N, C-alpha and C positions, 0 to 999 in steps of 0.2 A: 716538293712544292715550294714556290717562291713565296718569302714573306712580304707583307704588304710594306708599300713604300713607307719610308719615314723612320723604320726601325733600324737599330744598329746592324741586325742580320742583313737587312736589305742594302745598306751601304756596302757591306762586304761583298754582297752578290754583284754590285755594280762593278766593283774591282774584278771580281771573277769574270764578268761578261766581258770586260776590257781583255783580260788575259786569254779567253777563249777566241776572241775576235782577232786580235793582233799578236798573240804570242808565237804562233807558226811562222808568220812572215820576219818577225825579229829573230826568231831561232835560224831561219835561213839567212838572213842578213849575217848574224854572227859567225855561222859556220863557213859560209862563203869568205868573209872579210880574213878569216884565220887561215884557208887555204889559198886564197888568190895570190897570184904572183906579184912581187913588186914590179917586175918589167912586163907590162901590158903586152909585149911582143910574144910572151911565152905562151902561144894559143893552146897548146896541149894542157899545160898546168891550168889555165883559165877554165878550160872545159872541165876539168877534174874538180876544180873548186866548185863550179855550177853543179856538178852531179852529187857531191857531198852535201852541198846546201839543199839540194832537191830532196835528197833521202831524210835530211833532218826536218825540211817542210812538211813532207807527207807524214812523218812519224809525229811530228807536233801537231797537225791536223787531226789525225785519228785520236791521239791523246786527248786533245781539246773537245772532241765530240764524245769521248768515253767519259770525260769529266763532267760535261754538261748533262749527260744522262744520268750519271751517279748523283750529281748533286741537286739537279732540278727535277729529276725523274721524267724528263722529257727532252727532246732534240727539236728545236726550230726547223721548219722546212727551209729556211735560208741557210742555216748551218749545215744540214744534211746536204743540200744541193752543192754548197760551195766546197765540202769536203769530198764529195764524189768527183767534183770537176778537178780538185787538187790531185786527187789520187790518179785520175786518168790522164791529165796532162803532165803531172809528174812522172808518171810511169813512162810515157812517150819520150820524155826528156833523157830519162835514165837509159831507156832500151836504144834510142837513137842517138844519143850523145849530141843532142841539138838544144841549145837554150831557147830557140824560137818558141818551143812549145809552153815553158814556164812564163815567156813574155807575153803569148797571146792568150793565156788563160785568164787574166783579168778583163781583157776585151770582150771575150766570150760572156763571161759572168755579168759585166756591166751591161751589155746589148741585151741579154736574155731578160735581166731584171727591168731595165728600163723601157723595152718593148713590151713585157707583160703588165707592168704597172700602168703604161700610158693606154694600153689596149684595154685593161680593165676600167680604167677612169672614163674613157670614152664610152663604155657601156654602162657607166654608173656604178661600178663595183670597186670597192677599195681593197685590192688585194694585199696591200701592204699590212692591212689588218691581220690577214691570215699568216703572213711571213713573220711579223714580229710577236703575235699573239698578244701576251699580256704586258709588253714592255711600256705601253702608255695606256695604263688603266685609267678609266673614266673619261677618255677621249670620245666625242660625239661624233656621229657619222660623217657630218660635214667637215669635222676636223680631219678624219682619216681620208676623206676624198682629197682635200687639199694637200695632204702630206704625201699621198700616193701620186698624185700629178707632180708635186715638185721634185720628189725623189726619182720619179721616171725620167724627167728632163735632165737631172743630176747625174743619173747614171749613164745617160747617152753622152753627156759632156766628158764624163770620166773615160769612157770608151774611146771617144776622139782623142783626149788628151794622152791617154796610154799609148795609142798608136803613134802620135806625134812624137812623144819620148822615146818609143821604141825604134823609130825611124832615124830620129837625128842623134840619139845619145849611144854611147857605148854601154855594153852590159852592166858595168859598175855604175855608170851615171844614170841608167834607168832604174837600177835598184836603190839608189839614193833618192831619186825622185819618188819612189814608193813611199819612201819613209818620211821625207821631209817636205813633200808637196801634197801626196794624196791623204795621207793620215790627217795632217792639220787642216787641209781643206774639208775633210768629211766631219771633222769635229767643229768647224766654224759653221758649216752648213746646218749640222743638227741644232747647235746653240742658237743660230739665228732664227729657228723656228719655235723658240721656247714661247715668246709673246703671244703667237698664234695659238698654240697648243693650250696655253694656260686659258686663253679666251674661249676656247672649245671644250674646256671641262677637264683638262688634264689635272689631276691631283684634288680634283673637287671633292672626292669622297674622304681624302685624308684631311682636307681643311674642315670639313663637316665634323668629322670625328674629334679634331681637335678643338673645335667650337664647343662641342657637346660635352667634352671632358674639362673645359675651363671651369673654375670655381665661380659660382654665381653670388653677386653681392645681395 
């Protein structure tokens, strides 16, 4: 069970969540860089580096899923689906020795989540609340609707961006874009929503508890 926000254990859980979300892709990058040839014309060695990285990616994703289950006693639907797609497309990459499948995987994930969130929003349902579960405790229904809509459009933008990078960049360039463009953009997009989330009740329970525990004059 996740500890309430504001406690030391909750802060540690935030770091654990970051490790679960981004640990596998960082592991892929490190393994790929270790085995990647200095001479980019060495295509066979390049493919081997992708295969080794993909094996590490799949192993990291499965470990992250198991760690989430062991630590939090649950697995979010988003993490479960992402892990399943990583294993599926990663398996195709290893089986067919084709890096196309590891590059197309983010596009598929972004499209699925983007269309699902926007479809739910148009029907008046905040599907992001189901995917993220207790990540934004205290957020009201209007806040969840706005968050679902905005993340839906952002996921579609990321899908288009991934296809652009996949088409115009080398595999190494695409991989660096994943780390130095996608991750910072996701963090910035998340933090840009903080004022709106606070207006719609995020952490209001924690503020109420802090006020009730404050010494009265």
